[in-house]
N, C-alpha and C positions, 0 to 999 in steps of 0.2 A: 068718338074720336079715339084712335089707337094710342096707347101709352107708348112713350119712347122705349126703344129696346135697350135693356140693361143686361150686359153679358158678364157673368161671373165665372171665375176659374172653377172647374169641376163639374159644370153643368153639361147635360147631354142634349144634343140637338140632332134632328134629322135634316141633313143638308144634301141636296141633289140626289135624293133617294137612298142615301147611306147614313148609318148612325155614327156620330162623331162625339168626342168629348173635348171640351175646352181645356187646353193644357197651359196656355200662357197668353197674357195680354201685354204687349210691348208697344206703348204709344197707341198708334192707330192700327197696328198689325195684330191680328188674332191668330193663334196657332191651334188648329183642330187636328185631332188624330183619330183614325178609324177605330171603332170598337170591334171590328170583324177581322181586318187584315193589318198586319204589323208594318206593311210597306206603304200605307196610304197616310201621308202627312201633308196637310194643307195649310198654307199661309194665305190669309185673306184679310182685306182691309175692313174696318168697321163699317165704312160707307157701303161696301158691296153686300155685307151681311144684312144691313138694314134694308137695302133694296130687296134682297131675297126674302126677308121676313115680311115685308109689305106685300109681296107678290105670292106668298105661300110656299116659297122654296125652302124656307128655314122654319122649322117647328121645334119648340122646346119639348123634350120628352122626359127630362128628369131635372129636378132642382139640384143645386150644388149641396153637398153634405155639410151640415152645420154652418150655414151661411152667416148667421149673426156673429158668431165668435168661433173661429176655426180651432182655437186652443182649449175650448171648454169640454174636454174629455178627461175625466178623472184619471183613468188608467194611463193616459198619454202624458201626464204632467211629469216634469223633471223633478228630481229630489229637492232642488232649490225652490221650485214653485210650490211643491207640497209643504215644505217647511214654512214658507212665508204665509201660505193659506192657513196653516194650523196656528201660527203665531197670531195673525189678525183675528181669527175666530176666537182665540182664547181671551183677547181683550174685548171683543164686541159682544159676545153672548152675555157676560155679567151685566153690561150696560142695558141691554134689551130686557133682561129679566127684571131689573130693578125699576127702570123708568119707561120701558116700552118705546114709543116713538119720540118721547121728549129727551132732550139732552141738556140738563142744567150744567152750565160751564164749569163752575168751581167743583161741584160734586163729582162730575165726570173726571176732572183732572186729578182729584184726590183718589178716586177709585183706580185710575190708570197707574198712579204712583204706587199704590198698595200692591197691585198685581205685578208690577215690574219688580218690586222688592222681593216678592215670593219666587218669581220665575227667573230672575237674573237678567231679564231682557230690558232693552231701552224702552221707556214709556213713550207712546205715540202722542202727537199733538192733538189738540181738540179738533182742528180742521180735518186731520186724517181720519179720526173716528167718525166725524160727520159724513165724509165721503164714503167710508166703508158701510155705514148704516144705510145710506141712500141707495147704493148699488145692491146691497144684500136684500133689502125689502123690494126693490124694483124687480128683481129676478125671482120673487116668490120664496125668499129665504133660502136661496140656493148658495151653498158655500163656494161654488165655483166663481161666484161674482167677486170673491176676494183674491182671486189669482191675479198677479201683476200682469198688465198688458205688455206685450213685446215692444221694445223700443224701436225696432227696425220698421221702417215704413213699408206699406204694402207695395208701393211702386218700386221699380228698379232705380238704383242710385242715379242713373244718367238723367232721369226725368226731373230730378230736383235741380238741375242746372239750367241756365238760360238756353233758349232755343238756338241762339247762334253758336254756343259752345257745343250743344248736342249735335248740330250739323257738322261742325269741324271734326268732332270725334268720329262721327259716322263716315265722313269722307276718308279719313286716315285708316279706319278699320277696313273699309272696302278696298282701298288701294294697296295697303301694306300687309293686312292680316288675312283677308278673305281671298287668298290666292293659293296656287299650288306650291309656291315657294314662299311661305310666310316668314316675316321677321319675328324676332322674339318679343315677348311682352314688354321687356325693358326698353327695347328699341322703339316699339310702338308708343310707349308712354312718352319717351323723349320727343318723338315726332309730333304728338298731339300738343305737348307743351310749346314746342317751337311754332306750330301752326297758330296757336292762340296768341303767342307773343308777337308774331308777325302781323296778325290782324289788329292787335292793339296799337301798333306803330302808326297806323293810318287813322286811328280814332282819337277823339278829343279826350282830355283827362277826365271829363265827366261821364264818358261813355265807354270806359275801359271794361273789357270782359274779365270776369274772375278766373284765375288759373287754378284748377283743382290740384290738390296735393298728389304726389306720386302714388301714395297708398290708395287714395280714392280712385284714381285712374286704373290702378291695377285691379281693384275690386270690380270696377265697371267692366273691364275686359274679361275677368273671370266669370261675370254674370251672363256673358253672351251665351245664347242657346248652343248647346253642344252639337245638336244635329245640323244647325245652320253652319256652324264652324267647320264640321267635318265635310259637309256638302261642298263648300268652296275649296277646302284644302285637299281633300282626298277623293272626291267624287261621290256620286250617288250610291254606288254599290256598297262601298265600305261604310258610308254614313248610315244607310238604312240597316246594314248588318249590326251596327252597334246599338241600334234602337229596337232590336228584335225582342218580341214577346210571343207567347203562344199559349194555347189552351190544350188540355188533354183531349185527344180525339176519342169519340165514342167507339167502343169495340163492336165489330159485327156480331150478329146473333148466331150466324151459321158459318160453317167453313165455306170458303170460296165465294163468300158474298162480296169480298173486295180483295183485289190483288194490286199492289203498287209496283211500278217498274221504272227503271232509270238506267243510264249508262254513265260509267265512271272511268276516267283514265288513271291507270295504276301509277303510283309514285315509285316505279322501279324501272331501270334500264335493263334490256335483255339483249341476248346475242344469239347467233346461230350455232350449229354444231361445231364449227371450226373456231368459235370464239370471237367472230367478227361482230361488232356492235350493230344492232338493228334499230332499236328504239323502244318506246313504251307501248304497253298493251291497253286494250279497251275491254272493260267488263260490263256486259249487260245482264241484269239480274231481275227476277220477278219474285216478290215475297208475298206469301199468303198472310194477310194481316191478322186474322184471328189466332193462328197458331205460330206465326213468325217463321214458318218453314220456307226455305228457298226452293221454289217448285220448278224453276227453269233458269238457265243461265247460258251465256255464250262469252267465251274469252278468246280474243283474237287480235290481230293487228289492224283489222278493218276499223276505220273510224265510224262513229255513229251513223247508221243508215237504216233504211227500211229492211233490207235483207238481213242485217244483223239482228234486228228486233224480231223478225219472223223466225229466225233460227232459235232464239231463246224461247219464243212462244211455242214453237214446234216441240222443243225439248220438254216443255211443261205439259204438253197434251198427249205425249206418247203413252200408249198403254203399258209399256215396260217401266215407266216411271212410277214407283210406289207412292210417291207423294205428289203426283201430278193431278191435273184436272182442269176443267173449264170453269172460269169464274163468271159471276153475273156482271161484275163491273171491273174494269181495269183503269187505274188512275195513274196518269203519266204527266210529264211536263210538256212544254210547248216546243221541244226540240224537233228538228227536221226528221229525226228517225222515228218519231211518233205521230207527228201531224202530217199524215199522208193518207190519201184515199185508199191505198191498197190495204194497209193495216186495218183501217176502220171497216172497210167492206168485208174483209176476211172474218173479223170478229162478229160482225152483224150476221154474216152467213152462218156462223157457228151458233148464233143465238145469244151473243154477249154484247156489251156496250163499252165505249171508251169515254172517260171523263178527263178533262184537262185542268191542270192547276192554273191559278192566276199567274200571269207573267211576273217573274222575279219573286215568286212566293213558294219556295221549296217546303215550307212548313205544312203545306197541304198534303204532302206525302212523307211524313216524318219517319216512318218505319224503314223504308228503303234507304233513306239518308243516314239513319242511325246504323244500319247494317254496314254500309260502305265505310263509315267512320270506325266501327269496331274492327273490320277486316284490315283497314289501313294502319291503325295504331297498334294493333296486336301482332300483326304478321308482316305487312309490307315494309314498315319502317324498321324492321329487324333484319331484312334481307340485304344481302350484298348487292350494291348497285342502286340502292334506294335514293331517290331524289328528295325524300322527306316531303313536306308540304310547303316549302318556301326556300329562299336562298340559304345555302349552307356550304361551308368550306369543303365538305366531303366530295371527292371526285367520283361521282356515280358512274360515269361512262367508263372510267379506267377500271373500276371494281366490278363491272357487270360480268356475271358468270352464268346466269340462269337463261335457259332456252324457253320457248313457248311451252314445250312439253313439260318441263320442270315446274313452271308456274301453274299449269293446269293441274298437275298431280298434287302440288302443294295446296292449291285452293280446294280441290275435291276432298282431300284428306282432312283439312281443317274444317270444312263444312260438315262432314259426316261425323267426325270424332270429337269436335270441340263445339262449334257453334250450335248445332242442333241438340247437343247434349248438355249445354251449360244452362245455369239458372238465369232466367230473365225476370227482372224486377217487375216489369209490366204484366207478366203472366203469373208470377208466383210459382213458376215451375219452368222446365226446359221446353223448347218447342216440340221435341219428340213426345214428351209426356202429354203436352196439350193436344197433340194430334191423336195420340192413342186414346186419350180420354174422350175426345169428340167422336172418335171411331166407335168406341164402346157404347156411347150414349146416343148415337145417331140412329134415327128411325125413319129417315127420309129416303129419297131416291139415291141410287148409286151415282158416284161422280162420273161426269162425262169425260171419257178418254177415247183416243182414236189410234188406229193402226197407222203405220208410216205411209202406206199407200193412200189411205183416206186423206191424210194431211197433205200429201203431195198434190192430190186433186184440188183441195181447197186453196193451196198456196200457188196455183198456176196463175199466170197473168192472162188477161183477156183483152182482145182488141177486135175491131170490126174492119174487114178489108174487102174491097170490091175486087173480084177476080179480073185478071187481065191476061189474055192469051193462055189460059189454063194454069196460071200461077198466082200465088198470093204474095205480093210484094210488101215488105214492111221494114223501114229504117235500113235499107241497103241489104236486106235479107230476102229470100224467096223460098217458098215451099210449093210443091206441086204433087199431083197424084190424080188418079181417076175421079176421086170424090170432088175435086175442084170443078171440073167441067160438068159433072153430074148435077151438083147443087146450083151451078151458074145457069144451066139451061132447064132447070126443073120447072121454073115458072116463066112463061113467055112475057115479053115486054121489056121494060127498062131493067138493066142490071141492078141487083141489090147487093148490099154488103153481107158477108158471111161472118159468123162468130168464130174467132180463132183463139185457141188456148195454147200457150207456149210456156216453156220453162226457161227462166233466166240462166240457169246453169247448164242447159243442154238445148242448143238451137238447131240440132241436126234433124229434129222432127217436131211436129206439132199436131194439133187435133182441130178439126173444123166441123161445123154443124150449121144447119139452118137456124137463124135466130128464132123462128117460130116453132122449131122442133129440137129443143136443146137436148133431148134424151138420146138422139141418134148422132153419135160421134164417129168421125172417120179420121184415121191417121194419115197424115201427109208427110212426105220426106223432103229434105232440102234439095233445092234445084242443083246446087253444087255440093255434093257430099264431101269432096276433098276439103272444102273450106269450112262448111258449117258443122260437120260432124265433130262433136266434142267442144264446139265453140260456146263460150259464155258471153252474155251481154256486156260484161265488164271488159273483156278482151276486144269484143267487136267495137266498142266505143273508142278504145285506144287506137285500133286500126283506122277507124274513120278520122280520128284526129290527126294521125300520122299522114294519111293521104291528103287531108285538107291543107296541112302545112306544106306538103310537096306540090300542092295545086294539081293533084291527079284526080281523075274521075273515079267514082266507085265502081270498079269492075273486079270480077273474082280473081283474075290473074294477078292484078296489082295487090289485091287484098291478101291473097295467099303469101306473096312475097313479103308484104309488110308484117304479116302475122309471124312468119318464121324469124324475121329480123327482130321484132319486139321480144319474142320468147328467148332468142339467143342473148339479147341485151340483158334481159331480166335474169336469165340463168347465170350469166357471167358477171353478176353484180360484184363490184369491188368497193363501193362506198356505202355509208350508213343508209342514205336515202334510197339507193338502188336495191340494197338488201331488203329494206322494208317493202319496196314495191314487189319484190319477188315473193315475200311471205304473203302479202295480200293476194297476189295472183294465184298462189297455191291454194289459199283458202277459198277463193272464188271457183277453183277447179279449172283454171286456164291450162294446166299442164296435163290434164288427165288423158287427152287424146294423142299425146306424143308417143310414138312407138318406142318401146324400150330399146336401149342400145344393145347390140348383140354381145353375148357373153361367150368367152372362148374357153374351151375345156381341153386340156392336154390329155390325150389318151396314153395309157400305158402300152408297153410293148406287146403284152398278151392281148389287150383289147384290140390294138390295130392289126395284130396278126389274125385275129378272129374275123375281122370285117374286111380287110383288104389283102390283095395279093401284090407282093413287091417284086421288083426286078432282082435277080440274084446279086447284082453289084451294088444294091442299096446299102449305104453305110449303117453300122449298128446304132450309132447315136442319132439317127434321123428321127424327128418327132413330127406327129401329125396334129394339127389344130383344127377342130371342128367348130364352126359357128353355130351356136344355139340361139335361134330367133324366137324362142317361146317367150311369151310375156309373163 
């Protein structure tokens, strides 16, 4: 027959496949906290845990430390406890030396009086000496047996009250204190006293509930679990943040064994060249964990997205990057800019892998989080237009003076001259020194780097399209060329899909091949060169949205008109939101195919005389303006 389950604070259990430690027992509710992740806190009833224990879902893995007496640790005793223990030992040892286990009453009292006269202490009673001797011998003559026991009960104060009073206290705490707009502890104390008094009015004089004192109620409220209080008052995110704990991460044995990445919104407002407010920038960075070097980054107005992450990755892999290279593993969070098939497939094609953090647990990539904090506190919070990291009376929008170019230059200079050259306590040296040391001691293979053309080939998007009428139609786009009909009629029978590679930033051309022969690529051009040349997928989606709002079908004539209109609206931006849209469009490359406006050059009199013949009656102050259409 199984013994009843007895749970003690401090014990370790394996519950539902994870390791937990018992943190608190409050009545029938047991609080368990994960030994692996700081954001896993479980509240479970004793009844549920007993059921899990009986079915094998709950296994004890470690006993509670010092279960018999939690305070029997000599080095942990307070000065008062040590003084009392020494005093009692001074009275007890002479008795044991003279009579052993016997205690003759009068002889013992005379001896206690003599010791008290010598030491100046008050002599203990015969009963006290008897209890000291009994405890001392029971623990094998351990002096810690003479330490006074704490007066405070092991249970919370609330459980010493009647159950009806406990219930009224809990109801008032749930209604008035465990809310997003909690009342003060004084008001909660008054409400509890009023609730108990109201309950007593309907009770007989022989069944009146005791009303705790205000100080007792205040202590009961103070004993409430802080995590549970924050969870109801401020939400899960802040509650779990205040319970944060972490372990030191093991360092990789080799360079580029692990790279951490993340995206962070800068705490600074920026403007354009004319001083018009645009908004805040987003920084995507990749840090090599062993040396703490920032190997790739992208700073732009684009919010977190797959293209932004791929730009930072591309920067870290370029052969021109002295500190770049391909890592074996990339650790990122669960944001949409990282959890996408394109990023994962690109890294797998290059021979790398992606690992993701647990949701809501940024401690699994602490190095990049620490980097963002260093950059923010040391530079960003000192820039004009900073928003700091919370509400502040400083008018950040009014004081914004920095452009995207200014922030990029500032970040690059700080990265090269300060961050990479500063001492890091985790390394015992600067990142650049750590890199050079690994470089000198490295006897392995060279780091994997790629040319820009090679990376562009890896970063192309792939789709499979069935040819129709000699064209490849895809999301309102179309490409054509002799290769389409050649590959479509290569194998008789049912038409099959062809493998198409395209660039999100240039939809004017693409490449097509037979899925069975991927080594033979053919270039195909846009069916409508006027529309698709220089077109980006970002702008194409805006055009499709505009036509959908107008309830117009997707045809190239309407698309070209919508494209021109959208670009004019973006170019003539006069609000903060519109200016930010313009900056994002420029970063995507939406304006790159727009012909440059003609520039006009005024010719001097000698230059025009050399190139043109004038009528004899032409005035002397006549000027010729020649339009120069060169881009």
